[in-house]
C-alpha positions in Angstrom: 44.2 -1.7 -104.6 41.0 -1.4 -102.7 40.6 1.4 -100.2 40.3 0.2 -96.6 39.0 2.3 -93.7 41.4 2.6 -90.8 39.9 2.3 -87.3 41.7 4.7 -85.0 41.3 4.7 -81.2 39.0 7.3 -79.9 36.2 7.9 -77.5 33.4 5.3 -77.2 30.3 6.2 -79.2 27.5 7.7 -77.3 23.9 6.9 -78.1 21.1 9.5 -78.2 20.2 10.7 -74.7 23.8 10.2 -73.4 23.4 6.5 -72.8 26.4 4.2 -73.4 26.1 1.3 -75.8 25.2 -2.0 -74.2 28.8 -3.3 -74.5 30.1 -0.4 -72.4 27.5 -0.4 -69.6 28.3 -1.9 -66.1 27.1 -5.3 -65.5 23.4 -5.4 -64.5 20.7 -8.0 -64.3 18.4 -8.3 -67.3 15.7 -6.6 -65.2 17.7 -3.4 -64.6 18.6 -4.3 -61.0 22.0 -3.2 -59.5 24.9 -5.5 -59.6 25.2 -8.0 -56.7 28.2 -6.1 -55.1 26.3 -2.8 -55.2 23.2 -4.4 -53.9 25.1 -6.0 -51.0 26.8 -2.7 -50.1 23.4 -1.0 -50.1 21.9 -3.7 -47.9 24.8 -3.5 -45.5 24.4 0.3 -45.1 20.6 -0.1 -44.6 21.2 -2.7 -41.8 23.8 -0.6 -40.1 21.6 2.5 -40.2 18.7 0.4 -38.8 20.9 -0.9 -35.9 22.1 2.6 -35.0 18.5 3.9 -35.0 17.4 1.1 -32.8 20.4 1.6 -30.4 19.6 5.3 -30.2 16.0 4.5 -29.4 17.0 2.1 -26.6 19.4 4.7 -25.1 16.7 7.4 -25.2 14.2 5.1 -23.5 16.8 4.2 -20.9 17.5 7.8 -19.9 13.8 8.5 -20.0 13.2 5.7 -17.5 16.1 6.9 -15.3 14.6 10.4 -15.3 11.2 8.9 -14.3 12.7 7.0 -11.4 14.5 10.1 -10.2 11.3 12.0 -10.3 9.6 9.2 -8.3 12.2 8.9 -5.6 10.7 11.5 -3.3 7.4 9.5 -3.4 8.9 6.1 -2.7 8.8 6.6 1.1 5.1 7.5 0.9 4.5 4.4 -1.2 6.3 2.2 1.3 4.3 3.6 4.2 1.0 3.3 2.3 1.8 -0.2 1.1 2.8 -1.6 4.4 -0.2 0.1 6.1 -2.6 -1.5 3.6 -1.0 -4.9 4.2 -1.3 -4.4 8.0 -5.0 -3.3 7.8 -5.7 -6.4 5.7 -4.0 -8.7 8.2 -5.7 -7.2 11.3 -9.1 -7.2 9.5 -9.0 -11.0 9.6 -9.4 -10.9 13.4 -10.9 -7.5 14.2 -12.8 -6.3 11.1 -11.7 -3.6 8.8 -13.0 -0.6 10.7 -11.1 -1.4 13.9 -8.0 -2.5 11.9 -8.0 0.9 10.1 -8.3 2.8 13.3 -5.6 0.7 14.9 -3.1 1.4 12.1 -3.9 5.1 12.3 -3.0 5.1 16.0 0.3 3.3 15.2 1.0 5.9 12.6 0.3 8.8 15.0 2.7 7.2 17.6 5.5 6.8 15.1 5.0 10.4 13.7 5.8 11.6 17.2 9.2 10.0 16.9 9.8 11.4 13.5 8.8 15.0 14.5 11.2 14.9 17.5 14.1 13.4 15.4 13.7 16.2 12.9 13.8 18.7 15.8 17.0 17.1 16.9 18.4 17.7 13.3 18.3 14.0 12.4 16.7 12.7 9.2 14.2 9.9 9.9 12.6 7.4 7.5 8.8 7.3 7.0 7.0 4.9 9.2 6.8 1.3 8.0 4.2 -1.2 9.3 4.8 -4.8 10.2 1.7 -6.9 10.7 1.3 -8.1 14.4 4.5 -6.3 15.3 3.5 -2.7 15.1 5.4 -0.1 13.2 8.9 1.3 13.1 11.1 4.1 11.7 14.8 4.1 11.0 17.4 6.8 11.7 21.2 7.1 11.9 21.0 7.9 15.5 18.6 9.0 18.3 20.4 12.2 19.2 23.8 13.4 20.4 23.3 12.3 24.0 21.0 10.4 26.3 18.8 13.4 26.9 18.1 13.7 23.2 17.4 10.0 23.1 14.9 10.3 25.9 13.1 13.2 24.1 12.9 11.1 20.9 11.7 8.0 22.9 9.0 9.9 24.9 7.7 11.9 21.8 6.0 8.7 20.5 3.9 7.9 23.6 3.1 11.6 24.1 1.6 12.0 20.6 0.2 8.5 20.7 -1.6 9.2 24.0 -3.1 12.3 22.4 -4.4 10.2 19.5 -5.9 7.7 21.9 -7.5 10.5 24.0 -9.0 11.9 20.8 -10.6 8.5 20.1 -12.0 8.4 23.6 -13.5 11.9 23.2 -15.1 10.9 19.9 -16.4 7.7 21.5 -18.0 9.6 24.4 -19.5 12.3 22.1 -21.0 9.8 19.7 -21.6 6.9 22.2 -19.4 4.7 19.9 -17.9 1.6 21.3 -15.7 1.3 18.3 -13.9 4.5 19.3 -13.8 3.6 22.9 -12.2 0.3 22.0 -9.6 2.1 19.8 -8.9 4.5 22.7 -8.4 1.5 25.0 -5.9 -0.3 22.7 -4.2 3.0 22.0 -3.7 3.7 25.7 -2.5 0.1 26.3 0.1 0.1 23.4 1.6 3.4 24.6 1.7 2.2 28.2 3.4 -1.1 27.1 6.0 0.9 25.2 7.0 2.7 28.4 8.4 -0.5 29.9 11.9 0.5 31.0 13.8 -1.7 28.5 15.5 -0.9 25.2 14.5 -0.9 22.4 11.1 0.2 23.8 10.4 3.9 24.4 10.6 3.5 28.2 14.2 2.2 27.7 15.1 5.4 25.8 13.8 7.5 28.7 15.9 5.3 31.2 19.0 6.2 29.2 18.7 9.7 30.7 17.2 8.7 34.0 18.7 5.5 35.3 20.3 3.0 32.8 20.3 0.3 35.5 16.5 0.2 35.1 17.0 -1.6 31.8 17.6 -4.8 33.8 14.4 -4.3 35.8 12.4 -3.8 32.6 14.0 -6.9 31.1 13.0 -8.9 34.1 9.5 -7.6 33.9 9.3 -8.7 30.2 10.6 -12.2 31.0 7.9 -12.5 33.7 5.3 -11.5 31.2 6.5 -14.1 28.7 6.3 -16.8 31.4 2.8 -15.8 32.6 1.4 -15.1 29.1 3.5 -17.0 26.5 3.5 -15.0 23.3 5.9 -15.0 20.3 5.9 -11.2 20.0 6.8 -10.8 23.6 9.5 -13.4 23.2 11.0 -11.5 20.2 11.0 -8.3 22.3 12.7 -10.1 25.2 15.5 -11.4 22.9 16.0 -8.0 21.3 15.9 -6.3 24.7 18.5 -8.7 26.1 20.9 -8.2 23.2 20.6 -4.4 23.3 20.9 -4.2 27.0 24.0 -6.3 27.1 25.6 -4.3 24.2 24.9 -1.0 25.8 25.9 -2.0 29.3 29.2 -3.4 28.0 29.8 -0.1 26.1 29.2 1.8 29.4 31.6 -0.4 31.3 34.4 0.8 29.1 34.2 4.1 30.9 35.4 5.9 27.8 35.1 9.7 27.5 32.6 9.3 24.7 30.3 7.1 26.8 30.7 9.4 29.8 29.7 12.4 27.6 26.7 10.6 26.1 25.2 9.7 29.5 26.0 13.0 31.3 22.6 14.5 32.0 22.0 17.5 34.3 19.9 16.8 37.4 17.1 19.1 36.4 16.8 17.5 33.0 16.8 14.1 34.6 14.0 15.2 36.9 12.0 16.6 33.9 12.3 13.3 32.0 11.2 11.5 35.1 8.1 13.7 35.6 7.1 13.2 31.9 7.7 9.5 32.2 5.7 8.9 35.4 3.0 11.3 34.3 2.5 9.4 31.1 2.2 6.1 33.0 -0.5 7.6 35.3 -2.5 9.2 32.5 -2.4 6.1 30.3 -3.5 3.9 33.1 -6.5 6.3 33.8 -7.3 6.3 30.1 -7.4 2.5 30.0 -9.7 2.5 33.0 -12.1 5.1 31.4 -12.2 3.4 28.0 -12.4 -0.2 29.1 -15.4 -1.9 27.5 -14.2 -5.5 27.0 -16.0 -8.2 28.9 -13.5 -10.9 28.0 -10.2 -11.3 26.2 -12.1 -13.1 23.4 -14.2 -10.0 22.5 -14.6 -9.6 18.7 -14.1 -6.1 17.4 -15.7 -7.0 14.1 -19.2 -6.6 15.7 -18.5 -3.1 17.1 
């Protein structure tokens, strides 16, 4: 009987270097690449990692942009003022030339800064001036003061500082014999005088709130007469705004509420002081216009000054 070798179960043979024999290795491609399942898993992990990295970059950029906007917020008011001023200068330059247009916008700015300064003195936060071509400039605030006297102070502060700006132009014009600065002084005096018409929302109407609110109707009548004598779309807009504001405020006064009574209660000496400033401004502005008048006709072109 021939001897036969028995094959007993045991550990798989190991080749030199620790490698398993081909029959025991995991399935691979003939080129040594990982199995399809392992390759798909690795590709999935790579894509997820790439997506997360991209998402993190987007979030980081977003917060960086938000931080930049927050840092720029204090400058946005300045940008609004400068941007609208530039647009107004460009618009006025079409008719008057850039030098007169620049001076005109500066005079508007000085007038509005007068309101801003007084509003802050009253403890009220005001916006930076914003310019509207052919309409002038404006500021916004939550209120004009706690009572009619504060409203009058805010209203008259614009013409007071604006008149000083026009007077400075006249002084420069006389010192340098410059018709450009004389013309700027004239238009500055005129604009501040026009704003003293006793009708809201003009500055004169603000003063009348502390002096004699019934004067609003007289001022409105004067504006209507101006529109009829000198038809003008800007005057028409002011008349419409004045009519609506006068009606609203007069109706509020007719309620005779305690709040309305407290708002319009002004001591006689304060009423007199407002009247002196108001009348004094009118007289000085009229004299300023007389001294700075150089126009020979309404069709004068400032571009040649």
